TIKOLMAR-972215 format. One record per residue: residue in one letter; x, y, z of N, C-alpha, C in turn. Coordinates in pm, whole numbers, plus 32768, in hexadecimal, padded with zeros to 4 digits. Example, Ala and Ser with C-alpha at 12.3 -4.5 7.8 and 13.67 -1.06 7.14 Angstrom:
A85277DC7830C84CE7E3E830C85287EB6830C
S85057F1F82C485577F9682CA850A80038313
This chain:
FAEAB42849C3AAE4242BC9C8CADD743039C39
GADF043139BB5AD8F43579B5FAD0C430C9B57
GAD1242889B48AC9842399B42AC49423D9BC3
LAC8F423B9C34AC4D42449CB5AC0B42CD9CC8
AAC4E43379C9CAC1543BD9CA5AB9743C99C50
VAB98438E9BDBAB2143909B86AAB1433F9BC6
LAAD342CE9C04AA6F42789C41AA2342BE9CB2
VAA6A43059D08AA2743489D76A9FB43D69D53
GAA2644089CE1A9FB448C9CB6AA4644FD9CF8
LAAC144E89D20AB12454F9D5EAB7545839CF6
LAB6746019CD1ABB9463D9C68ABB445E79BEA
AAB3E45C29BC4AB2A45639B56AB56459C9AD0
RAB3C461A9AB8AB6446539A37ABFC46549A24
PAC4B46849A84ACDC467B9A71AD0E45EB9A69
AACD345929AB6ACFC45059AB1ACDB44C89A29
AAC6644E899F3AC4144B4996FAC9C44EC9903
LACC2456A9910AD1F45A498B0ADA6455D98B8
GADD3453D9930AE4F44F19940AE4644669902
LADD344259912ADBF43A198D5ADC143A9983D
IAD8A44159806AD8E44279775AE1E44329746
LAE6E447F978EAEFB448E9769AF4744099772
VAF2843BA97D8AF69433797E6AF4242DC9772
MAEC242DC974BAE96428796DDAED242B49658
LAEE043389645AF21436995CBAFB3433D95C5
AAFF643419638B0814311963CB088427A9622
AB029422E9657B027419E963FB010417F95AB
IAFB941CD956CAFA041B894DDB01F41D4948D
TB05F424594A7B0D3426A9457B14D42129472
KB16041E994EDB1D7419A950FB1C9410494F7
VB14F40CE9504B140403C9502B0E2400B9495
HB0684041948FAFFE40029443AFF3402F93B1
WB02840A1938DB01440D79306B0474078929A
RB0B9403A92AFB0F53FE49248B0A63F64922F
HB04B3F40928AAFFD3EC6927BAF763EDE9237
GAF583F5A9217AEDA3F7891D3AE693F969234
FADF03F9791FEAD7C3FC2924CAD413F5492A2
FAD3A3EDA9270ACED3E7292B4AD3E3E25931B
IACF63DEF937EAD323D9C93E5AD573D1593A8
NADC33CD993D6ADF33C5993A6ADA53BE993EC
WAD2D3BCC93BAACD73B6893FAAD0F3ADB93F1
TAD5C3ABF9389AD913A379377AE103A2193C8
MAE423A8A9408AEBD3A829457AF313A4B9405
AAF3A3A799389AFA53A4E9330B02C3A7A936A
PB08C3A21936EB10F3A4393A6B1533AB29356
GB1953B0A939AB1DE3B759358B1883BEA932E
RB1083BE4934CB0AE3C509326B0623C7D93A2
GB0723CFB93C3B0303D319439AFA43D629419
HAF663D9C947CAEE03DD3946DAEE83E5D942C
GAE823E7D93E0AE7A3F0093A1AE473F699402
YAE263FDD93CDAE00404E9422AD6A4062942D
EAD1C40019405AC89400A940BAC5740229499
FAC863FD494F8AC593FE09583AC84406595C0
NACFC4093959DAD2C411295CFACD5418695A0
VACA5417F9525AC4C41E794F1ABC841E6953E
AAB9641709560AB1B416895B0AB3041A4963B
LABA3418B9678ABC141C696FBABCE425D96F2
IAC08428E9686AC1243209672AB87435C9665
AAB2F431A961DAAA6434D960CAA5E43529693
MAA7042EC96E6AA3042EC9769AA67435A97C4
AAAEA436C97C3AB2643D49814AB00445F97E0
LAAF3446D975DAACA44EC9722AA3C4511974C
SA9E644AE975BA95F44CB9788A95F44FF9818
IA9BD44D2986AA9C8450698F2AA02459398F1
VAA6245AC9899AA9A4633988EAA2D46969865
IA9D9466F980AA97046C897D8A8FC46D2983B
GA8CC4662986DA853466198BFA86746679955
GA8E046509983A8F846519A12A8E145C89A50
AA8ED45C59AD4A8EB45459B1BA85F45159B3F
GA7FE456D9B3EA77645439B5EA74245829BDD
AA6C345699BF8A67D45AB9C66A6A945799CF0
IA6D444FD9CFBA6F744C79D7FA78E44BA9D91
SA7DB450B9D4AA86D45059D54A8A1455D9DC4
LA91B45449DEBA95D45989E50A97C46239E19
DA98546309D95A99B46B49D58A92A47159D77
RA8B346E49D88A840473C9DA7A850477E9E30
LA89C47409E89A8B7477F9F0BA91B47F19EFF
IA97447E79E9DA9DA484E9E88A9A748BF9E31
VA970489A9DBCA93F48FD9D5AA8AB48E29D43
PA853493B9D72A7C349219D61A79549349CD2
């Protein structure tokens, strides 16, 4: 539900923080051993790296810092 909360702007900062934690767990548990880059060639036995997860963390961090925006549901709760 974190992505949906970010989409509509309802409690976007806590949801984005939760998404950051999920991506950090995905990096440490799954993607770290495969390196930084995505496996574009789909080589067998080699998974995707953590490049995309870092991009998602950067996007969620921008929401944590900047908020959900002017037309979000958060503006109805916290002016």
